[in-house]
C-alpha positions as CSV (number, residue, x, y, z in Angstrom):
1,M,-59.4,73.3,-25.4
2,K,-56.4,76.3,-25.1
3,R,-54.4,74.7,-27.7
4,I,-53.9,72.5,-30.6
5,K,-51.4,70.3,-31.8
6,V,-51.6,69.7,-35.3
7,Y,-49.4,67.3,-37.4
8,C,-48.9,68.0,-40.6
9,G,-47.5,67.7,-43.7
10,S,-44.0,70.0,-45.3
11,N,-45.0,69.5,-48.5
12,P,-48.6,70.3,-50.4
13,G,-49.4,66.9,-51.4
14,T,-51.3,66.5,-55.0
15,R,-54.7,67.6,-54.1
16,S,-56.0,71.4,-53.6
17,E,-58.5,70.3,-51.1
18,Y,-55.2,68.9,-48.5
19,T,-54.8,72.8,-48.5
20,T,-57.8,73.7,-48.0
21,A,-58.0,72.0,-45.1
22,A,-55.2,73.3,-43.7
23,E,-56.1,77.2,-44.1
24,E,-59.7,76.0,-43.1
25,L,-58.6,74.7,-39.5
26,G,-55.8,77.6,-39.0
27,S,-58.3,80.3,-39.7
28,L,-61.2,78.4,-37.5
29,L,-58.2,77.9,-34.3
30,A,-57.7,81.9,-34.4
31,R,-61.6,82.4,-34.8
32,K,-62.4,80.0,-31.9
33,K,-59.3,81.9,-29.8
34,I,-57.3,78.3,-29.8
35,E,-53.5,78.5,-29.8
36,L,-52.3,76.5,-32.7
37,L,-49.2,74.7,-31.7
38,Y,-47.2,72.8,-34.8
39,G,-43.8,72.5,-36.0
40,G,-42.3,75.6,-37.2
41,G,-42.4,75.3,-40.8
42,R,-43.0,77.6,-43.4
43,R,-43.6,74.8,-46.3
44,G,-46.2,72.8,-47.2
45,L,-49.6,72.3,-45.4
46,M,-47.5,73.3,-42.3
47,G,-47.1,76.9,-43.6
48,K,-50.4,77.3,-45.0
49,L,-52.0,76.1,-41.7
50,A,-49.6,78.9,-40.1
51,D,-50.5,81.4,-42.4
52,A,-54.0,80.6,-41.9
53,A,-54.2,80.7,-38.3
54,L,-52.0,84.4,-38.1
55,R,-54.1,86.1,-40.7
56,N,-57.1,85.9,-39.1
57,G,-55.4,86.8,-35.9
58,G,-54.4,83.8,-34.5
59,H,-51.9,82.8,-31.7
60,V,-49.0,80.4,-33.2
61,I,-46.1,78.3,-31.4
62,G,-44.2,76.6,-33.2
63,V,-41.1,74.0,-32.2
64,I,-38.5,73.6,-34.8
65,P,-35.6,71.0,-34.0
66,E,-31.9,73.5,-34.3
67,K,-30.6,71.1,-37.7
68,L,-34.4,72.3,-39.3
69,F,-34.2,75.9,-37.8
70,T,-32.7,77.7,-41.5
71,S,-33.9,80.1,-43.2
72,E,-35.6,78.1,-45.7
73,A,-37.6,75.7,-43.2
74,V,-38.9,78.1,-40.5
75,H,-41.3,80.1,-40.6
76,N,-40.1,83.7,-39.3
77,E,-43.1,85.5,-38.6
78,L,-45.2,83.2,-36.0
79,T,-46.6,84.3,-32.4
80,D,-43.8,82.4,-30.5
81,L,-41.0,80.5,-31.9
82,R,-39.2,78.0,-30.0
83,V,-35.9,76.4,-31.2
84,V,-34.9,72.8,-29.1
85,K,-32.2,70.5,-29.8
86,T,-33.5,67.3,-31.3
87,M,-36.9,65.9,-32.1
88,H,-37.4,64.2,-28.7
89,E,-37.7,67.4,-27.1
90,R,-39.5,69.2,-29.8
91,K,-42.1,66.6,-29.6
92,A,-42.3,65.8,-25.5
93,L,-42.7,69.8,-25.6
94,L,-45.6,70.3,-27.7
95,A,-47.1,67.0,-26.2
96,E,-46.8,68.7,-23.0
97,L,-48.0,71.8,-24.2
98,A,-51.3,70.1,-26.1
99,D,-54.8,69.9,-25.0
100,G,-55.4,67.5,-27.7
101,F,-53.6,66.9,-31.3
102,I,-55.2,66.8,-34.9
103,V,-53.6,65.6,-37.7
104,L,-53.9,66.3,-41.0
105,P,-52.6,64.8,-44.7
106,G,-48.8,64.1,-44.0
107,G,-45.6,61.8,-44.3
108,Y,-43.3,60.0,-42.5
109,G,-42.8,62.6,-39.8
110,T,-46.8,62.7,-39.9
111,F,-47.1,59.4,-39.5
112,E,-44.6,58.7,-36.6
113,E,-45.8,61.6,-34.2
114,L,-48.8,60.3,-35.1
115,F,-48.5,56.9,-34.2
116,E,-46.5,58.1,-31.0
117,M,-49.3,60.2,-29.6
118,M,-51.6,56.2,-30.3
119,A,-49.3,54.5,-28.1
120,W,-49.1,57.2,-25.6
121,G,-52.4,57.3,-24.8
122,Q,-53.1,53.5,-25.0
123,L,-50.2,53.3,-22.5
124,G,-52.5,56.1,-20.3
125,W,-49.5,58.6,-20.9
126,H,-52.3,61.1,-21.8
127,D,-56.0,61.1,-22.0
128,K,-56.1,64.2,-25.0
129,P,-58.6,63.5,-27.2
130,L,-56.6,62.7,-30.4
131,A,-58.6,63.7,-34.4
132,F,-57.5,63.2,-37.7
133,L,-58.9,65.9,-40.7
134,N,-59.5,63.2,-42.9
135,S,-59.6,65.7,-46.2
136,V,-61.0,63.4,-48.9
137,G,-60.7,60.3,-46.9
138,F,-56.6,60.4,-46.9
139,Y,-57.0,58.4,-44.0
140,D,-59.6,55.6,-44.5
141,P,-57.0,52.9,-45.7
142,L,-55.0,53.7,-42.9
143,M,-58.7,53.2,-40.4
144,V,-58.9,49.6,-42.2
145,F,-55.5,49.0,-41.0
146,L,-55.5,50.1,-37.9
147,D,-59.1,48.1,-37.3
148,H,-57.3,45.1,-38.9
149,A,-54.8,45.2,-36.0
150,A,-57.3,45.6,-33.7
151,Q,-59.3,42.6,-34.5
152,E,-55.7,40.7,-35.1
153,G,-55.3,41.7,-31.4
154,F,-52.2,43.8,-31.2
155,I,-54.1,46.6,-30.4
156,R,-56.1,46.7,-27.9
157,V,-58.5,49.4,-27.9
158,R,-60.3,49.5,-31.5
159,P,-59.6,53.0,-32.5
160,R,-63.0,53.9,-33.9
161,E,-64.0,53.8,-30.4
162,W,-61.5,56.4,-29.1
163,I,-59.7,58.5,-32.5
164,I,-61.7,61.5,-33.8
165,L,-62.6,60.9,-37.4
166,E,-64.0,64.5,-39.5
167,H,-64.1,65.1,-42.6
168,R,-64.7,69.2,-41.4
169,A,-62.5,71.5,-39.3
170,E,-66.0,72.4,-37.6
171,A,-66.7,68.9,-36.9
172,V,-63.4,67.8,-35.6
173,L,-63.4,70.7,-33.1
174,D,-67.0,70.2,-32.3
175,R,-66.1,66.5,-31.4
176,M,-63.0,67.4,-29.2
177,K,-64.8,69.6,-26.8
178,R,-67.6,66.8,-26.2
179,Y,-63.8,64.4,-25.4
């Protein structure tokens, strides 16, 4: 694993554990010399993740659409910042560059990108590991729903058979290495 794309919120959430998880993951990626790929923002969990990686000497690549490239939204201290025209270009470039994907807590944008990578994986368009860093059980309700969708015949491969679900960053990376 040379590069990992991390999906997470541009808001911090209501619990300090979410920020702690983002900072621990960013630090760990830097220490393990794994490049961080993310959305290029400086707010919320995205900013905390990138800051932690940078503080620890990590290589951080941000990809941000032109419409979000403002002095308020973009992280100006990244190792590599790429500006693209659309969200579609952003997602395609990040997916292409990544060796695997990790999902932290987030909102609509995080969910949309997560589900796209899940669908692409099920269609065989990528065979890269997908992991949830399930800080304080944030994704437990989603996993129950995905199990239900599989049980009802709408998802062919049960999510728990191929999605990595862990509560600690170190455990996520260990399992991704074995993928």
